[in-house]
C-alpha positions in Angstrom: 119.6 210.6 91.0 117.6 207.9 92.8 119.5 205.1 94.5 118.9 201.4 93.3 116.3 199.3 95.2 117.6 197.1 98.0 117.1 193.4 96.8 119.0 191.7 99.6 115.9 190.9 101.5 114.2 189.4 98.5 117.2 187.2 97.7 117.3 185.9 101.3 113.6 185.2 101.2 113.9 183.2 98.0 116.9 181.2 99.4 114.9 180.5 102.5 111.9 179.3 100.5 114.2 177.1 98.4 115.6 175.6 101.5 112.1 174.9 102.9 111.1 173.2 99.6 114.3 171.0 99.6 113.6 170.0 103.2 109.9 169.3 102.4 110.9 167.2 99.3 113.4 165.3 101.3 110.8 164.5 103.9 108.3 163.5 101.2 110.9 161.3 99.5 111.8 159.6 102.8 108.1 159.0 103.6 107.5 157.6 100.1 110.5 155.3 100.4 109.1 154.0 103.7 105.7 153.4 102.2 107.2 151.6 99.2 109.4 149.5 101.5 106.5 148.5 103.7 104.3 147.7 100.7 107.0 145.6 99.2 107.5 143.8 102.5 103.8 143.2 102.8 103.5 141.8 99.3 106.5 139.5 99.9 104.9 138.2 103.1 101.6 137.6 101.2 103.5 135.7 98.5 105.3 133.6 101.0 102.0 132.8 102.7 100.4 132.0 99.4 103.1 129.6 98.3 103.2 128.0 101.7 99.5 127.2 101.6 99.5 126.0 98.0 102.8 124.3 97.8 103.7 122.9 101.2 107.3 121.4 101.6 107.7 117.7 101.1 107.3 116.1 104.5 107.2 112.6 105.8 103.5 112.5 104.8 103.4 113.4 101.1 99.6 112.7 100.7 99.0 116.4 101.5 100.5 117.3 98.1 97.8 115.2 96.4 94.7 115.8 98.5 93.8 118.8 96.4 94.9 118.0 92.8 92.8 120.6 91.2 93.9 123.5 93.5 97.3 124.0 91.8 97.8 126.9 89.4 99.9 126.8 86.2 103.1 127.2 88.3 102.3 124.0 90.2 102.1 122.0 87.0 105.6 123.1 85.9 108.3 124.1 88.3 106.6 123.2 91.6 105.2 119.8 90.4 108.6 118.7 89.1 110.5 119.9 92.1 108.1 118.0 94.5 108.3 114.8 92.4 112.1 114.5 92.6 113.5 116.2 95.6 116.2 116.2 98.1 117.0 114.2 101.2 113.5 114.0 102.5 112.2 112.6 99.2 115.0 110.1 98.9 114.4 109.0 102.5 110.8 108.3 101.6 111.7 106.4 98.5 114.3 104.2 100.2 112.1 103.5 103.2 109.2 102.4 101.0 111.5 100.2 98.8 113.4 98.5 101.6 112.3 94.9 102.2 111.4 93.9 105.8 111.9 90.1 105.4 115.1 88.1 104.8 115.9 87.9 101.1 112.8 90.1 100.4 112.4 91.8 97.0 112.7 95.5 96.3 109.9 96.1 93.7 109.1 99.1 91.6 105.3 98.9 90.9 104.3 101.1 88.0 100.6 102.0 87.9 100.6 101.5 91.7 97.5 103.7 92.2 95.6 101.7 89.6 93.3 98.7 90.3 95.6 95.8 90.0 98.7 97.8 91.0 97.3 98.9 94.3 96.2 95.4 95.2 99.6 93.9 94.3 101.5 96.6 96.1 99.5 95.9 99.3 100.1 92.1 99.0 103.8 92.5 98.4 104.2 94.9 101.3 102.1 92.7 103.6 104.6 89.8 103.1 107.6 92.0 103.8 108.8 93.1 100.4 109.9 96.6 99.7 107.5 98.4 97.4 107.8 101.8 95.6 104.9 102.9 93.5 104.9 105.1 90.4 101.7 106.6 88.9 100.8 109.6 86.7 97.3 109.8 88.1 95.8 110.5 84.6 92.2 111.4 84.1 91.1 108.4 82.0 88.7 107.7 84.8 88.0 109.7 88.0 91.4 110.4 89.6 89.9 110.7 93.0 89.6 106.9 93.1 93.3 106.7 92.4 94.0 109.3 95.1 92.1 107.2 97.6 94.0 104.1 96.6 97.2 106.1 97.1 96.0 107.1 100.6 95.3 103.4 101.4 98.8 102.5 100.2 100.4 105.2 102.3 98.7 103.9 105.4 100.6 100.6 104.7 103.9 102.4 104.2 103.9 102.3 100.4 105.0 105.6 98.9 103.7 106.4 95.4 105.9 108.7 93.3 103.8 110.9 91.0 105.4 110.8 87.6 105.2 109.4 84.1 106.9 106.5 82.4 108.1 108.9 79.7 110.0 110.9 82.2 113.4 109.3 81.7 115.3 111.5 84.2 112.7 110.6 86.9 113.1 106.8 86.2 116.9 107.2 86.2 116.7 109.0 89.5 114.6 106.2 91.1 117.1 103.6 90.0 120.0 105.7 91.3 118.3 105.8 94.8 117.1 102.2 94.9 118.7 99.0 93.5 115.4 97.4 92.5 115.5 93.6 92.3 112.1 93.4 90.4 109.8 95.6 88.4 106.0 94.9 88.3 105.0 97.0 85.3 101.2 97.5 85.4 101.0 101.1 84.2 99.2 101.3 80.9 96.5 103.1 79.0 93.6 100.7 79.4 90.3 100.3 77.7 89.4 98.9 74.3 86.8 101.5 73.2 88.7 104.6 74.3 91.4 103.9 71.7 89.0 105.1 69.0 88.8 108.5 70.8 92.4 109.0 71.9 94.7 106.6 70.0 97.9 108.5 70.8 97.6 107.9 74.5 98.0 104.2 73.9 101.1 104.6 71.8 102.6 107.0 74.4 101.9 104.8 77.4 101.9 101.2 76.2 104.7 101.4 73.7 106.9 104.5 74.3 106.5 104.3 78.1 107.3 100.6 78.1 110.4 101.2 76.0 111.5 104.0 78.2 111.2 101.7 81.3 113.2 99.0 79.5 115.9 101.4 78.5 116.4 102.4 82.1 116.2 98.8 83.3 118.8 97.5 80.8 121.3 100.1 82.0 120.8 99.3 85.7 123.4 97.3 87.6 122.1 94.9 88.6 119.4 94.6 86.1 116.0 93.9 87.6 113.7 91.0 86.6 110.5 92.4 85.0 106.9 91.1 85.2 104.5 93.1 83.2 100.9 93.3 82.2 100.0 92.2 78.7 96.3 91.4 78.0 93.9 88.7 76.9 93.0 91.2 74.1 96.1 90.0 72.2 94.1 87.0 71.1 91.9 89.3 69.0 90.0 87.4 66.3 91.3 84.0 67.4 88.4 81.5 67.5 90.2 78.6 69.1 89.0 78.1 72.7 90.1 78.1 75.4 92.8 80.6 74.6 96.2 79.2 75.0 99.6 80.9 75.0 100.5 78.8 71.8 97.6 80.3 69.8 98.1 82.9 67.2 98.0 86.6 68.4 98.6 88.4 65.1 95.0 89.5 64.5 94.3 92.2 67.1 90.8 93.6 67.0 91.6 96.9 68.7 94.5 99.4 68.9 94.7 98.6 72.6 95.3 94.9 71.7 97.8 95.9 69.1 99.9 98.0 71.6 99.9 95.1 74.0 101.0 92.7 71.3 103.7 95.2 70.3 104.7 95.1 74.0 105.2 91.4 73.8 107.5 91.8 70.7 109.4 94.6 72.4 109.9 92.4 75.4 111.3 89.7 73.2 113.8 92.2 71.7 115.1 93.5 75.0 115.4 90.0 76.3 117.3 88.9 73.2 119.7 91.9 73.0 120.2 93.0 76.6 119.5 89.9 78.7 116.5 91.3 80.6 114.3 88.7 82.3 110.8 89.4 81.2 107.4 87.8 82.0 104.2 89.0 80.3 100.8 88.3 82.0 97.7 88.2 79.9 94.9 89.3 82.2 91.3 88.2 81.6 88.7 90.8 82.6 89.8 91.5 86.2 87.1 92.7 88.6 86.7 93.3 92.3 86.8 96.0 95.1 88.6 99.2 94.2 88.0 98.3 90.5 87.9 100.5 87.4 84.8 102.6 86.7 85.1 102.0 83.0 84.5 98.2 83.4 81.0 96.8 82.7 80.4 95.2 86.2 81.3 98.6 87.8 79.1 100.9 85.7 76.3 98.3 85.6 76.2 98.5 89.4 76.1 102.3 89.3 73.3 102.4 86.7 71.2 99.7 88.3 71.3 101.6 91.6 70.4 104.9 89.8 67.6 103.3 87.8 69.3 104.0 84.5 69.0 101.6 81.5 72.0 99.4 80.8 73.2 98.2 77.3 73.8 94.4 77.1 75.6 93.4 74.0 75.0 90.3 71.8 76.9 89.2 68.8 75.8 89.9 65.2 74.3 86.4 65.0 72.4 87.1 68.3 74.6 85.0 70.6 75.4 86.1 74.1 78.7 87.9 74.8 80.7 86.1 77.5 83.8 86.9 79.5 86.2 85.0 81.6 85.8 87.2 84.7 88.8 86.9 87.0 88.7 88.1 90.6 91.4 90.5 91.7 92.7 88.2 94.5 93.4 85.4 92.1 95.2 87.8 89.7 97.3 89.1 92.6 98.4 85.6 93.4 99.3 85.1 89.8 101.4 88.3 89.7 103.2 87.3 92.9 103.8 83.8 91.6 105.3 85.2 88.5 107.6 87.5 90.5 108.7 84.6 92.8 109.6 82.4 89.8 111.3 85.1 87.7 114.9 84.4 87.2 117.5 87.1 87.4 118.4 89.2 84.3 121.7 88.3 82.8 122.9 91.6 81.4 125.3 94.1 83.0 125.9 97.7 82.0 123.5 97.3 79.1 125.3 94.2 77.7 123.9 90.7 77.7 126.1 88.1 79.4 124.0 85.0 78.7 120.5 83.7 77.8 117.7 85.2 80.0 114.2 84.1 80.9 111.3 85.1 78.6 107.8 84.0 79.5 104.1 84.7 78.8 101.1 83.4 80.8 97.3 83.6 80.8 95.8 84.7 84.1 92.1 84.0 83.9 89.3 82.2 85.7 88.8 79.4 83.1 85.0 79.7 83.2 83.4 82.2 80.8 80.1 83.7 82.0 77.5 85.4 79.8 77.2 89.1 80.5 73.4 88.5 81.0 74.3 86.2 83.9 76.6 88.9 85.4 73.6 91.3 85.3 71.3 88.8 87.0 73.8 88.3 89.8 74.0 92.1 90.3 70.2 92.3 90.3 70.1 89.7 93.1 72.9 91.3 95.1 71.4 94.8 94.9 67.8 93.6 95.2 67.0 95.9 92.2 65.7 95.0 88.7 67.9 96.3 85.9 66.4 98.2 83.0 68.0 96.0 80.3 68.5 97.2 76.7 69.8 94.4 74.5 71.7 95.6 71.4 74.1 94.3 68.8 77.8 94.7 69.7 79.2 97.6 67.8 82.4 97.3 65.9 84.6 99.1 68.4 87.3 96.5 69.1 85.4 94.3 71.6 85.5 90.6 71.1 82.5 88.4 71.8 84.1 85.7 73.9 87.1 85.1 76.1 88.2 81.9 77.8 91.6 81.3 79.4 93.6 78.1 79.5 95.8 78.6 82.6 97.6 75.2 82.7 101.0 76.8 81.9 100.7 79.2 84.9 99.5 76.4 87.1 102.5 74.2 86.1 105.1 76.9 86.6 103.9 78.7 89.7 100.8 77.0 90.9 98.3 79.5 89.6 94.8 78.2 90.5 91.8 80.7 90.5 89.4 79.9 93.4 86.7 82.7 93.3 83.5 82.2 91.3 81.7 85.2 89.9 78.9 85.3 92.5 81.3 85.3 95.4 83.6 87.9 93.7 80.7 90.2 92.7 79.3 90.1 96.3 82.6 91.3 97.6 82.7 94.0 95.0 79.2 95.3 95.7 79.8 95.3 99.4 82.9 97.5 98.8 81.0 99.7 96.3 78.0 100.6 98.6 80.4 101.3 101.4 82.8 103.4 99.4 80.1 105.5 97.8 78.0 105.7 101.0 74.9 103.9 99.6 72.4 102.5 102.1 71.3 99.1 100.8 71.6 95.5 102.1 73.9 93.2 100.1 72.5 89.7 99.9 74.4 86.8 101.3 75.8 84.1 99.0 73.4 81.5 100.4 70.4 83.8 99.4 71.8 84.2 95.9 72.4 80.5 95.5 68.9 79.8 96.7 67.4 82.2 94.1 69.4 80.8 91.3 68.5 77.2 92.2 64.8 78.2 92.1 65.3 79.7 88.7 
């Protein structure tokens, strides 16, 4: 009988091969783990670098957060935007430093709409005289936000910090009042423009009514309550035909949704004054113009179109009369705003409860001398040394009114408001700023040259 084959060598060989495979697999697994670890580490480093570049930490110079407003991704408009708006000790330090007055008995003023036209000018004027000023602005895109960003940079150079946020952000407003015991609010934030209301009516309700109420809600609960000066509008006079417009005239016939929201603001102010003891002063501005102005205003886009050789539309009434406006230079309006702040009495409420009667006022801030829009164009033609391509058309029914004229005797009586800048002088200052800001090479004529031309005509 044959003996069975010897398999011991085969078994040993298989065991050896199995061992070799295990060793090989272990080495492969270790190598793979190292590769995965290094790849993960590299990705983490790249992510850290990405977020460092796109979302730098809040420093003592917050303008870097706003120099590139269109660079942020979706993440920046949610978590990162909110966390940079209301932050820790660095943010609070900036807020307090900006809002702390530098003169004895100086005010601590919250200026809403601080990166806007009137808001930026008022903020600079208050800061210059030693008041503490903290700005608030949502930098919306109603007109080119880059102009607002440049105003923000100008304010920052003068130690005015502008918090980026919305009036309807109640936690943000509450946080600001927790950090700073404001003595005054200069409320200038609003959705402006008469014609735009036909395109986006909800924005007017959101800002001019809901935003105003939100601000008043926070102010009424503050201790101490601040005195509030806020921007109404000459538009509240609507279809009123009595001239000059006086604060005693009827304002229950608004011609536009914008005017209606400003009139609603005046009634809301009355309510919060009556129930909660808030000191409230409304200012009815009449066609404010000047350097750093709003691109949606006629004097601004007329200047742009004249320089570019584009035709401009000049409105006349349905019965072919000239449209006229009480153009008011920005420096005069700033003096009026500060005069209203200086004469505002303290609010009388505490903890949201009224303790006694509180001040409630409304004033016109105008120039008292209406000028036909055609005259405005002729002044711009002289300043720019360029003939306008004029297109005279009937005024559309879009909410505009044909004529405004302010009676400012009440503001003069109560805080010495007296406008001193005529349209020629004011437009010259505006045009000088405009050509400098936009880098346009043209010589702006002197006032004496313009006066000479007009006297010859």
